[in-house]
N, C-alpha and C positions, 0 to 999 in steps of 0.2 A: 734396604738397598735393593733397587730394581735392576734386573739384567735383561737386555733385549738385543736382538740381532736384526739389523736392517740390511736389506739386499741392495746396498749402494757402495760405491767407492768411498774411501775415508774422507776425501776432500769435499764430498757432497753432503756429509753429515754435520749438523750443527751441534757443538758442545762447547763447554767452557774451557776444556783442557784436552789436549791430545796426549795419550800415553803411548810411548814407544818402548817395547821390550827389546833390549839389545842382546842378540844371540850371536851376531857376527862381530867379533872384537876388532875386525878391520874397519868397522863403521862404514860399510859401503852399500848396505841394502837400501832399497828404494824408499823406505819409510824414514830414513835418516836424512835430515835437511839442514843440519846446523854445524857442518864440518868446520867452518871458520871459527865458530865459538869454541868448538872442541879444542882447536889449536891454541886459542887464547887461554882457555881454562885448563889445558893439559889433560883433558878428559880421555880416558883410555877404554871406556866401555865396561869398566869393572866395578862401577858404583852407581849411585843414584845422582842424577843431575836435573835440577828444576830450572827451566828457563822462562821466567815470567814474561819477558818481552815477546817471546814467540808463542806463549801459552802451550809449552810442550814440556813433557816430563820423560826423561830417559831412565830406564831401570834395567840393570844387568840381570841376565838369566845365566846361572853358572853352567848349566847344560840342559838339553832338551829331555828332561825326565819329569814325571808327574809331580813328584814332591818339590822339585825345583820351581815348577810353575806356581805351586801354592806359595812358596817362599817369596817369589818375585811379586805376586799379587799383593801379599801382605806388605812388602816393602813399598809398593806403589801407594797403598792406602795410607801408610804411616807418613809418606811424603806429602800427601794432600789433605790430611784430616783437619789441619788447622787453617786451610785456605778457604776463602769465601767463594767456593765453586759448587755448583749443584750437579754438573754432569761431566763425565769423562768418556772420550771415544778412543777406540783402538781397533787395529785390523785383526784379522783372524789368522795371521801368519804363524802363530804358535799352536794353532789348533788343527794342524794338518793330520793329526792322528784321530780326529773326530770327536765324538761325544765326551770321552774321558778327559781330553785336554780342556774343553770348556768347563766340565764339571770341576776339575782341579783348580782352575782359575777362580771360579765362583767360591769354592771352599776357602781358597787363600784370602780373598777379599773379606768374606764374612767371618772367618776365624780371626783374621788380623784385626778386624773392627771391634771385636768383643771388648767390653769394659765392665768391671764390677766397681761401680762408683756410688753404690747405695748409701754409704756412710760418709761421703765427702760433702762438705758444705757447698762448695762450688763445683758444679758439674759442667764439664765442657761438652759441647754438642758439635757434631760434624755436619756440615752443610751438604755433603755429598749424598745425592739421592739416586743417581742413575749411572750405570755403566753400559755404554752402547758399543756393540761390536759391528764393524762393517764386514762385508763378505770378501773383501780384498785379501788375496794371498800373495806370497812371493811370486809364485808361478803364474798368477792370474787365473788359476783354476777356480772351480766352483766349490763353495762351502755347502754342506748339507744342513740347511736351516732347521729342519725337523730334529736332526740329531743334536744340534747346538742347543735347541730349546729343551730337549730332554736332559742334556747335560746341566743346563741352568736349574731345572727342577730338582734333579737328583742331588746336585751340589748344595742347593739351598736347603733341602730336607736334611741332609747329613750334617751340614754345618749347624743348622738350627738345633738338631738333636744334641750335638756336641756342646753347643753354647748353653743349652738348657741344663745339661749335666754340670757344666762349670758353675752356673748360678747356685746349684745345690751344694756343691763342694765348697765354694767360697763363703757360703753363709755361715754366720758365727754360731758357736755352740749354745749361747744363751737363747737364741731364736730357734735353731734347728735341732729339735728334740725328736725322739722316735714318733711322738704324736704328730709333729709337723711333717715328718716324712710320710706318714700314713695319710694325712690330709692331702699332701701334694700328689700322692699316688692316686687317690680317689678322684681328685680334680682332673688329673691327667687322663684317667680312663673316661671320664665324662666328655672330654674334649676330642677323643679319638674314635675313629670308626672301628667296630668289631673288637673293642677292648673292654674288659670288665675287671673289677678289682674287689678282692676280699681282704679285710683286715682282721687279724686274730690277736686277741689280747693275752694277758698273762694267764688267765684261766684256761684258755685253749692250750697254751704251752705246758701247763701243769697236767692237763688231761692227756696230752701227747707224750708226756714224760720226757720233755726236753730239759733234762737236768743240767746239761752243760751250758746251754743258752741262758737259762734262768740264773745260774750261778754268777755269770758275768754281770747280769743286771742287778744283782742283789743289793748293792750299796748305793744305787742311783735313786734319786727322788722321782725320776721320770720312768714310768712303766715301759716295758718292752713291747714291740709290735712285730708280728710276723706278717709281712705284706705279700700278697700273691696277686699279680696281674696276669691276665691271659689275653693275648691277641689271637683271635680265632676266625680266619677268613673261611669262605666256602671252599670245599675240596682241598683242604690243606694236605700237602705232600709228605711232610715230616713233622714230628713233635720235637721241638728244641727248647730246653729249659736253661735259663740263666739264673745262677744263684749269686747274690751279691752281699758282701760284708758291709753292714751298715752301722758301724760304730760312730754315732753322732758326736761322741767325744771319748778319747781314750787317755786317761791319766796314768795308766799302767796298773791301777789298782794298788794293792798293798806292796807290790813290787814296783814302787813308785818311780816314774821316769824322772831323770834330772830335769831341772827347770827348762834348759835350752831345748831338750828333746820333746818337751810337752807342747812347745810352740808348733803350729801347723797340724796339730792332732784333730782339728776340725775336719781335716781331709781324710780321716780314717773311714769315712762313709763313702769314699770314691767308688768302691765296687758296686754298692747298691745304687748309687747315683747313675753309674754307667748302665746298669740294667734298666733303669727307668728311661734313659736316653735311647737305648736300643729298642725298647717297646714303642716309643714315640716314632723313631725312624722307621721301624718295620711296618707300622700301621700306615704311615704317610707314603711309604714306598710301595705299599700293597704287596708285600712279599708273600709267596705262596706257602707259608709254613705256619703251623700252630706254635706260637712262641709264648713261653711263660717266663715271668720274672719273679723270683722268690727272694725277698729281702729280709735279712735278719737285722732289725733296728734296735739298738740299745746303747747305753753308755757303760763305760768301765770306770767306776769311781771308787773312792775309799770311804770307809765308815766302820762302825762297830760290828755290823753284820756282813761285811764284805767276805767273799770267799778267800781262802788262804792258801799259800804254799803248804804242801803236805796234805791238802784235802784230796779225797777221791770222789770224782763225780761219775754218775751213771748217765750216759747219753741216751738219746731216744732209741738208738739201735741196740742198746743193751751193753755196749762196749764200755768198760770202766776206764777212767782217765785219771792218772795221778797228776796233780797240779804241782809243778816245780817252780813255776813263775807265773804270776797273775797277769803279766804283761804279754803273755802269749795267749791272748783272749780271743782274737779273731778266729782262730782255728777251732775254738770251742763252739762259737756261734755257728760257724760253717758246718761243723760236724752234724749238728742237729738239723740244720736247714737242708743239707745234702741228703740226709736220711729221709726227710719229708719229701724232697723233690723226686726221689726215686719211686715213691708211691704212684706217681703219675706216668711211669713207664716211658721215659724219654728215648727218642732215637739218638739224641745227642745231649750231653749234659756239660755245661761250661760254668765254672765258678770264677769270679773275679774278686780280687781282694788286694788292698794295700797290706800285704801279710807280713813281710819281713824286711828289716833293715839289711839283712844279709844279701838280699837280692840287689839292693842298691849298691852295696859294697862290691859285689861280684860283677854286675853288669853296667854300673854307672847310673846316673840319674835319668837318662833318656830312654832306657830300654826295659821292656817287660820280659818276664820269664814265662816260658811255655812248658808245662809239665803234664805228665800222664803216663799211662802204660802202653798206649798204642802208638808205635813209632810212625806208622804210615799216616795216622790221623793228625799227629802233631806236625808232621812235615807238610801235609796238605793244608792245614790251617795256616801255617806260616807263609806258604806260597800264595794262597788265595787272599790273605790279608795284606800282603806286601804293598799293593798299590795304594793302600790307605795312607801311607806315609808314616805310620806308627812303627817304631822299631821293636822287634821282639827276637828273642833267642831261645832255642830249645835247651832245657836243662835235663840231664838224664838221671833217672832213678838208678840205684844199684844196691845189691844186697848188703854190702858192707855198711852203707849209710842207714839201712833199715834197722840194723842192730842198735843204732844210737838212740832210738826212741823206745826201746824196750824198758819196762818198768819192773821193779822188784815186787811191788804190791798191787799192781793193776794190770789191765790188758795193754796199756800204752801210756807213755808219758807225754805231757804237752810241750816239753822241750827236750832237746837232744842232750846227750851226755858230753858232747864236744861242741865247741863254738864253730867248728868248720863245717861248711856245707849247709848252713842254716836255712837257706831258701828251699833246698831240696828236701831236707828232713821235715820241714813244715808241709811240703807237698806229700811226702810219704805218710805223715800223720793223717792228712785228709784221706789218703788212699785207703786207710783202715776202715773208713766209713762208706766206702763204695762197694756195693754188692758185686759178686762175681759176674753177674749177667750184664753189669754196666761198666766193668773195668775198661773195656776197649772202646767205650762210648763217651768217656769223660776226659775233659781238659781242665787243667787248673792254670789260671793266669795270675801271676803275681805282678801287680801294676804299681808296686810301692815306689819305684823310681820315678816314672814320668807323671804320676797322677797330680803331683803338686810340687812346684819349684818356686823358690823365692827370687827368681830372676827370669827375665824374658828370654826366649829362645825360638828361632825359626819364626813361625807364625803364631806362637803361643806367648801370651802375656805372662807376667809374674803371677803366680797363684795356680789355680786349677787349670788343667788342660783337657779334661773330658776323656782321659785315657781309657781305652777299651771300647769306646762307642764306634768310632770310625773303623777300627780294626774288625770288629764283629759284623758291622753292617756291610762292609766290603766282602767279608767272608760269606755272609748269607746271600748277598747278591750273586757271588760267583757260584754258590751252590744252586741257586735258582736257575741260572743259565744252563746248568747241566741237566735239568729236568726235561 
């Protein structure tokens, strides 16, 4: 889909359909021209109305906020995707705030247009190719065309990175193995500027004494991979490392999941997929940071040689882990990957994982949990990422919950002794593997809720949402502006 802005009034621009966003529920602004039909249809400006006879589409905007612009753009796309039209025109009256409004509208169109139809026999195609903005505003003022075009570019890059991540998460476990993730990472690095990729096999993991990571993989026929991408522009200002949980499938291991809970576990690779999307977006946005993505890719399966409850594993950092549940496997992989990531001395360390069902229970399906030791860093991250439209809430560590992951026979247990506070105790487990010098530089993002839903919401289709990609790219962009 192509986006452009033309320095003309709307009635001077040719297109197959005119799109009008309704912000004035009195239906009186100058772009609204169908009041007689509104009376006949009882249209109140609070829904979508397509008028084929006038080639005009009205779409309500709940309020003038960035995320509402995304939602409105996705509504517009859904209303026209089955029509035989190639171009849509609209005014710039929603873009009075400048670049960000254009950016959000582009994101809404592109995120709303995403489909994963690879396995469908009949694939529907959308004829729409072009969205054209005129420079006309309510006030008749001037639109900054250069800022609009920058908004188009940034919105397209961020949406493409998110949709790239969705494709990975939606792919089926038969196809998407750790080897497939490694191949995708290598191909991504070849396609991007200033990005390199190293893939490490099980021999490397053994050499690095990644006993926790290797234990999770033990019963799988597919070997594990530690994938390390690096985006390194000239004169990078900070070193930021993202660590992603890449469970390409999670059966629960010997602590086997119930059948219903095993469905959607192809999405347990969402953290690693998001890290790939962030690298893609960072390179294409030319962010001024050295950015690493370290992915722990494996399956958690069952078999005669599977790791067991009651086992004690020795992690890369030397911390011993009592296994009380083999379905708490993501934190074992992350423990060794976080240890490895700290060797590169990051200025900021962020891990992303579909880590706990408890986070979904506590926050709902649409919200990620933000955890860590540095209260100021967590608050800054939440504030800077807010414009992305992704929902996130800070969850606090406390010493009473730390007691719940103590072990009688090892340094730490991989599950808590209480069912309560499970998202936080999982974060506290990870904190055990963060060295003192990095405690205040680390953020843990539990994206278990929004990463994959079996229903559509907002501008997200059923399935993968690319959770974590936009949140972190917006955060990085905000950091770059402070330099």
